[in-house]
N, C-alpha and C positions, 0 to 999 in steps of 0.2 A: 389829274392823271398824267404821269410822266412817260409811260410807255405801255403799249398793248400790242400783242401779236397772237396769231393762231398758227398752228402747224399740225400737219398730219403725221401720225406716228403709230405704227402697228395697228392700223384700222380704227384709231381713235382720233378725234379732233381735240387738240390740247390748247388751253388758254393760258397765256402768261401776261401778267399786267403788273405795273408798278404805280403806286400812288404816293404823292407828296403828302404824307399823313402826319398831322400834328394836332394835338388837342389844344383848345383855347384854355385860358386861365379859369373861366367859369366852369367848363366841363371837367377840368382837373380837380377843381374844388368840390364839385358834386361827387366825383368819383372817390375822393379822399374821405368824404362824409358817409360813404357807404351806398350811394345810389349807383346801381349797375347801369351801364350804357350798352346799347345794342347798335352795332354797325353792320350794314348789309352791303355786300358786293353784288351788283346786278349786271347781268350780261344777256344780251338779246341778239340772236343771229337771224337776220332776215335777208331775203333776196328781193331786190328792186325789180319791178316788172313795168314794162312800158305800157302806159295808158291803163294801169290797174293798180290796186293797192299792193303794198309789199306783202310777200308771202313769209310768214314766220316759220322758220325751220326748227329752231330750238331756242329755249331760254333756260337760264340757270341763275341761281342766286344762293348765297350762303350768308348766314347771320352769325356774327360773333358777339358773345356776351362778355363784356369786360367788367370785372369787379375788383374791389380792393379789400383785403382783409387786414385790419389794423392789428390784429393779434399776431399774425405771422409776418406782417409788413411785406406782403407779396401781392402782386397783381395776378389775376387769373383770367385767362382767355379761354372760353369754351364755345364749342359749336356742336350742338347735339350732346351726345354722351361723352365726347372727347374733350379734354381740357389740358391746358399747359400753364404752369406758373412762371412768373417773371419777377426778378428782383427790382427792376426799374421800369419806369414808364417808357423809356427809350426802346427797350426790348419789345414791349407791347406794340409800339408804333411801327417798328420794323416788321413784326410778324403780320399785322393786319395790312400794312402798306404794300405787301408783296404777295401776289398770286402766282405760283410757279407750276407750270405743266399740269393744270387741272383738267381732267377729261370731262366733257359735257355732252358729247354726241358721238355717234359712230360715223366713220368716213363715208359709208354707203348712203347716208342721208343727204349728202351734198352732191351737187352736179358738177362734174369736172369742167373747167373753163368758164364757169358762170361767176360773175362778180357778186359778192356779198358785202353788205355794209353793217358790220356788227359794232354796236356801241357798248361801252362799259362804264360803270360809275360806282362810287363808294358814298354811302349816305349814313347819317345817324337816324335810326328808326325811332321817331317820336311816339309812335303808337304803342311801343312796348315799355315806355318809361312809366314809373309809378305815377299814379294820378295826382299826388300832392305837388309834383314837379312838372308842371306844364311848360317846358322850355319853348314850345312853339308859340305860346301866347306872349312871350317876352319879346319886345321889339329890339333887344340888344343884339348886335351882330356877333357878340362874344359867344352866344348860345347857339348860333346857327352853324351847322356843319353839313355841307353837301357839295359833292363834286358834280359838275354838270356831265351830261352824257358825252363821252369821248368817242366819236365815231372814227373808225379806221377801216381801210379797205382790205379785202381778202379775196383772192381768187385761187381756188385749188386747181393745180395742174397735175396731169399724170406724170409719173417719173419719165425723164427723157431717155435715160439709158437703163435698160434692165440687164442684169447679168446674163450672159450667154452661157448656156450649158452645152457641152459637146460630149458625145460618148467617148469613152476612153479608147483611143486608137493605139495600135502598136507603133513603136517608133519606126520611122522610115530611115534606112541607111542609104547613103549614096555610095556607089562603087567608085573607086579611084579610076581616073582615066589613064 
């Protein structure tokens, strides 16, 4: 994980994260042979409490299915019913490696001035791979892909300055002396 941040905007809490994402040679070879790969971005928002377990406020995840079509020579990234085609693997890596302004919770679910410790990670989901390809049983580090949980701090604060609204007053003119 290269960067991660949260921000409040228009009543939503937005997540932005960047990952140093690159496929290993073994994963590229499996993808070129037609094996779809599933990558999952996980995010967990919890509030630490003194002398008690952390309170989970929100959690969010998205799974990307990456496949290669040798007929069209294109990579396809899909998440649910939506998909996008890429000419090169570099475009796929840039697309999956960046989460930009993704809403996951409402701002009213958070307490202002309270510290949260949200971690984020990107993993290869081995459970969704086809059964003839058990990558997790291979001891090779080429087939392992997982970023560790990347914790970062977040404390929502109320806006310092709110715009002041004044009723429209008639102009005041000073009399010359």
